N, C-alpha and C positions, 0 to 999 in steps of 0.2 A: 561338346557336352562335358568333356573331362574337366573343363575349367569353370563350370557352371557355379555361380555363387548365389543365385536367387531361385525362389520357388517357381515351378512351372505349373500353370493351371491346365488341368486335363478334364475333359468331359467324362462323366460316370460311365456311359455306355462304351465309349472308346476305350476306357481303361479296363473295363470288363473283358472286352474282346481281345485286347492286347495281352492281358493276364492269361486268358484261356489259350491264346496262341503260343505263348512261351511254354506253358505247361504241356500242351499237346505235342510241341516239338521235342519234349523230353519223353515222349511216348506215354504220357498220362492218358488214361481212358477219358474220352470226351465228356461223359457225364460227370466223372469225378473232377475233371478240370473246371467245369462250370460251378460245382459246389465250392471248390477251393477259392476260385476267383470271387464268387459272391461274398464269402466270409472275409476275404482280405480287403476287398473294396468297401465293405461295410465299415471296417475299421478306419480306412482312409477318409471316408465320408464324414467321420466324426473326429477327425484330427488325431487319430491314434496311429500315426505312421509307423511306429516300431512294430505294430502287429498287422501292418497292411501289406501292399504288394511288394514292398522292399524285402519281404521274406522269400520271394520267388527264386532268386539265384541260389540260395541255400537248398531249397526244395529240389531244384533242378539237379544240382550236384549230387544230392543223395538219391534221387531217382535214377540218375545215370550210373551210379555205382551200385545199384540194386540194394541200397540200404532202406529204401521205401518201395513198397509194392503198389503197382497200379496196372490193371484192376486188382484190388485186394479181395481175396476169398474170405470175407468176414463171416463169422458163424455165431449164431445166438444159442444160448442155453438158458432154460427157464428154471428159476429158483423157487418161485411161488407165483400166485395169480398176479401180483403187482410188482414182482422183482425179476429182472432178467439181466444176464451177463453177456457182453459182446467181446468176442476175441476178434480184434481188428486186423489180425493177420499182417501186422506191420504195414498197414495202409496209411494213407494221408490222414493227419489228425483232424482236419476240418471235415472230412468225409465220415470218419468214425464219430465225431462229435455230433454232426447233424443227424446221422443215422440213430445214434443213441438217444438224443433229445427228442426226436420225433417219436421214437418208440415209447419213451417215458410219457409223452403227452397222450399217446394212444392208451396206454395202461391207465393213466389218470382219468381219462374220459370214461373208461370202462369200470374202474375200481374206486375212483375218488382220489387215489394217489398212484404214482408210478415211479419206480426207482430202476435205474440202469447203471451198470458199472462197466468200464472198458479196460481191457489190457492189450498189450502188444500194439500200442498206438505211437503217435508222434506228436509234435507240437500242434495244438489245436487253435492257437491264436487267442483272441479276446474272449474270456469266459462269458462276458456280458452278451455276446452275440447269441449264444445258445439260450440264454434267459429271455432274450427278445423274442425268440421263436415261441417260447412258452407264453409270453405276454400276448402275442398275436392270437393265440388260441384261447384267450381269456383264462389263463392259468397262472399260478405263481410258480416260478422256476428257481432252482438253485443248481449251480454247477461249480466244480472245482477240478483242478488238475495238479499233479505233482510234476517235478522237473529236476534237472541235474542239481546236485547239492552245491549250494553256494551261500547258504545262510547258517550262521551259528545259532545254537540254542541260547536262550537267555543265560548269561553268565559264562558262555563259552567263547573260545577264540578260534575254533575250527568249524568249517561248514559241515552240516549234517543234513539240512533240509534244502529243498528247492525254494524258489520264491513263492511257490505254491499258491497261486491266485485263487480267489473264490468270488463268486458273483451271485446276486439275487435279483430277480426281476418280477414285475407285476404290471398289469395294464392300468392306465388312467383314462378318464373320460375324454381327455384332450387328444388321445391317440399317441402321445409320446410316453412310452413306458418309464416307470421308475427302474433304474438300472444301477445297482450298487456293484462295483467291480474294483477289487483291490488286491494288491499283492500282500502277502503276510510278512514280507520283508520291509525294512524301512524305506527302501526305494526299489522299484521294479527292476528286474534284470535287464529288460529291454531299454529302460530309461538310462541305466548306468552305461550300457553299451553305446547308446546314442551320444551321451556326454563324452565318452572316450573318442568316438569317431569325429566329433566336432571340436575336439581339443579343449573341452570345458571341464571344470572341476566337479567332484561330488559335493553334495551338501555336507556340512559338519554332522558328525554323529551317526552316520549310516554305514560305515565300513571300517574294517581293521586290516592292516597289512599282515604279511606272513609272520611277523613277530608279535601280533596282537596289539599293535599300536594304532590308535585312530589315524585315519588317512582321508584325504580328499582327492587323491590321485586315482582315477579309474584304472590305470595300468597296474596298480597294486593288487587288484582283485584276481589277477591270474594265479596268485599264490595266497591271497588273503581271503577275506570273507565279508559278506554283507551281514548286517545285524537285523534282528527281528523288529517289526514295527511295534512301537509302543512297548518295548521291552517284553515282559512276561506275557502280555496279551497277544502280541504277534507270534511269540513262541508257541503258545497254546493253540492258536488257530493253525499255524503251520503244521504242528503235530497232528491236529484233527484231520487236515487235508491229506497228510501222508497215510493216516490210518484208512481213510475212505478210498484213496486212489492207489495206494501201494498194497496195503495188507488185504483189505476187503476185495478189491478188484482183481487181485492176483497178478498185478503188474510188478515191475521193478520198484524198489523203494529206496529212498535215501541215496546212499553212495552207489547203489546198483544202477540207478538211472543214468543213461548215457547223455551226452551233450550233442544237441543238433549241430553245434558249430565246431566241436573239437573231437568228437568220437567218430572215427572213420573205419573202424574195424568190426563193427557190429551194430545192429539196430538199437535204438535207445530204450524201447519198451516202456513208454510213458503210460500212466493210468489216468482215467477220468471218472468222474462220478456225477450223476444227474438225479435230481429229485423234483417231482412236479406234483402240484396239488390243483385239482379242478375246483375253481372258486365256487361254482354253482352247487357243489356238494355241501358247502358251508352256509351260503346265503344267496338269495337271488342277485343277479348281476346289477340291476338298478340300485339295490340297497348297498351293495359293495361300493359302487362308484360314488354314491352320495356320501357314504361314511368316509371314504378316502378323500373326497373333495373337501369335506369339512376339516379333516385332519391337516391336509395341505394348506388350507386357508389359515389355520392356526399357526402352522409353521411359518408361512410367509408374513403373517401379522407380527411375528416376533422381531422383525428387522427394524433397526433404527431408522429414523427419518431419512428420506432421500437415498435409501439403499434397498436392495432386493435380496431375498433368499431364494435360491433355486433348489429344487429337489434333485437328487442324484439322477443323472441322465438327461436333465432338461437342457442344459447348455449344449451338450453334444447332439441332442435331438434338433436343436435350432441350427447347429452347424451342418447337420446332414441335409436339412431343407435348403440352406443357403448354397451348399456345395453341389447339391443335385441341380439347382437352378443355374449357378454361375460357374461351375467347374471346381475341381478339387485342386488346391495348391499343394503340389508334391515338392518336398524339399530336395536339394541337390543330392543328399546322401541316399535318396531313393532313386532319383532319375538317372544319375550317372551309372550305377551298376546295372540297372535294367537296360539302358541303352547299349552298354558293352555286351551284355548277354544277348540282346536281340541281334546285334551285328555278328556275334559268334555263331548264332543259330540261323542266320540268313532271314531274319524276320524284319519286314518293313516297320520302321518306328517313327519316321519324321512326321507323319500325319497325326500320330498320337500326341506329340508334343507341340504340334502346330508350327513346326519350323520347316 
């Protein structure tokens, strides 16, 4: 496996079981391992491998060093009828995220809107995953998270913000939700790391080296900085996320946030934010779906001849259906570290990869 050069196709259920086994071997509580595995495989099913099961080796190392707690003694505090705060007790980010989003959905069903904020958490993966949970409940969802500082403000040459992704989601009549998920940096941190791991270059205009000079070398990011997406627009959105997830949530902010990959002397104290609206408090669901269908038809009709316009989340939804049926093609940079970890932990893996 160490010389693997092509993707390996893996069944969804087999990958879920394998992910849970690896996490449980690191003494993750079984119910929490199942939540994390579900969120990671959700990303792999949609071709988002940087936020998929390839994250497990890092999670395992942090669990083994007691830098992540499982089970985590998470505690809620109520701010108002529709607003609650979650202290994640340094638990797994996917567990904190699912707990907080589900509570925000409950609050929205009761009050029309629900807001939850999380402190003392860790990496929670793909922000869109949590919005998909809101969409499944016929709600509109928003989520964002801060992260270790690696993005300069507009006009700056030193990192202040994390890549600070944000996501929006809502249901459609097709069953495939609209999911807008984007980093507020010019390139996602996980994408930059993947380029470095595979020996590829960064796109032009997304990063500066330690001297503030534009660079396409991912290795320069160790001392350099990413740039905000669309200049001042990404800067404004990154600042907004930091206010939601750092200041309001009471988590670490900006340079205080630790790195999941490089901070080994303390927990990272990531913050998350969730906002949910119950669609039926605004209009009946059939009317909502009909109006949205009309809007999407207008969007698709704007395409030139012999081309298609897809709504955000549509292509990845099609991938999820295909990969659920035919298996998930995992890249070597995911398979090789997981195989090594399984061997270290004495977990059978040959059946997972079909070899």
